[in-house]
C-alpha positions in Angstrom: -1.3 8.2 -13.1 -2.7 9.9 -10.1 -5.8 9.3 -8.1 -7.9 11.8 -10.1 -6.8 10.1 -13.5 -7.7 6.7 -12.0 -11.0 7.8 -10.9 -11.8 9.3 -14.3 -10.7 5.8 -16.0 -12.8 3.9 -13.6 -15.8 6.1 -14.2 -15.5 5.7 -17.9 -15.1 1.8 -17.7 -18.0 1.3 -15.2 -20.4 4.1 -16.2 -20.5 5.5 -12.8 -19.9 9.2 -12.1 -16.2 10.5 -11.5 -17.3 11.6 -7.9 -18.5 8.1 -7.1 -15.3 6.5 -8.7 -13.3 8.7 -6.4 -15.4 7.7 -3.4 -14.7 4.1 -4.3 -10.9 4.5 -4.6 -10.9 6.4 -1.4 -12.8 3.7 0.5 -10.2 1.2 -0.7 -7.1 2.9 -0.7 -7.3 5.8 1.7 -4.4 5.9 4.5 -6.3 8.3 6.8 -7.2 6.8 10.2 -10.3 4.8 10.3 -10.9 5.0 6.4 -9.3 2.8 3.7 -10.2 -0.8 3.8 -6.5 -1.9 2.9 -5.1 0.4 5.7 -7.7 -0.9 8.3 -6.7 -4.5 7.7 -3.0 -3.8 7.9 -3.5 -1.9 11.1 -5.1 -5.1 12.5 -2.0 -7.1 11.5 -3.8 -8.8 8.5 -3.2 -8.8 4.9 -4.9 -8.2 1.8 -4.6 -10.6 -1.1 -6.0 -9.8 -4.7 -5.4 -12.7 -6.8 -3.4 -12.1 -9.9 -2.6 -8.5 -8.7 -0.8 -8.9 -5.5 -0.7 -8.7 -1.7 -0.5 -5.9 0.6 0.8 -6.9 4.1 3.0 -5.8 7.1 6.3 -6.9 8.1 8.4 -6.3 11.4 11.8 -5.0 11.4 14.0 -6.1 14.4 15.8 -3.5 16.5 19.3 -3.0 15.5 22.3 -0.8 16.1 23.1 1.7 13.5 25.8 4.4 12.7 25.1 8.1 12.5 26.9 9.0 9.2 27.6 12.6 10.4 29.6 11.8 13.4 30.2 8.0 13.3 28.6 7.4 16.8 26.5 4.1 17.3 22.8 4.6 17.8 19.9 2.2 18.6 17.3 1.8 15.9 14.1 0.5 17.5 12.0 -2.4 16.1 9.0 -1.2 13.9 6.4 -2.6 11.5 6.2 -1.5 7.9 3.7 -2.0 5.0 4.8 -4.0 1.9 3.4 -4.9 -1.5 4.2 -8.1 -3.3 3.2 -8.3 -7.0 1.1 -11.4 -8.0 2.3 -13.7 -10.7 -0.2 -12.5 -13.4 0.8 -8.9 -12.8 4.5 -9.6 -12.7 4.3 -11.6 -15.8 2.6 -8.9 -17.7 5.1 -6.3 -16.5 8.1 -8.3 -17.4 7.0 -8.6 -21.1 
C-alpha cells in the first residue's frame, strides 16, 4: 500500500475527503524538514509511542573500524544516529497469526 492508497482508505473510513486524509498523513509521517510530527520528535531525540502499534525512536551507532571490500584497506566509520521502529505487542501478535 502506498500513501495515496492509505489516504483513500482513511478517507472512506472517516468520511473526510481524500485531500484532507492525505494532509493528515503528511502531517504525521512526512520526513521533510520541519513537517512530520514523528520526524520532528525524532530530530529532538525523543520517541513516539503508539500503544498496541509500536514505537518510533532513534539509536546511536558507535564509531568503528571497517574494511573496504574492494581493496581490503581499513577505514574509520564515524558514529551516527539512526531511526528505528519496534512493533508493539498487539501488532506483533496480529501479524504472527
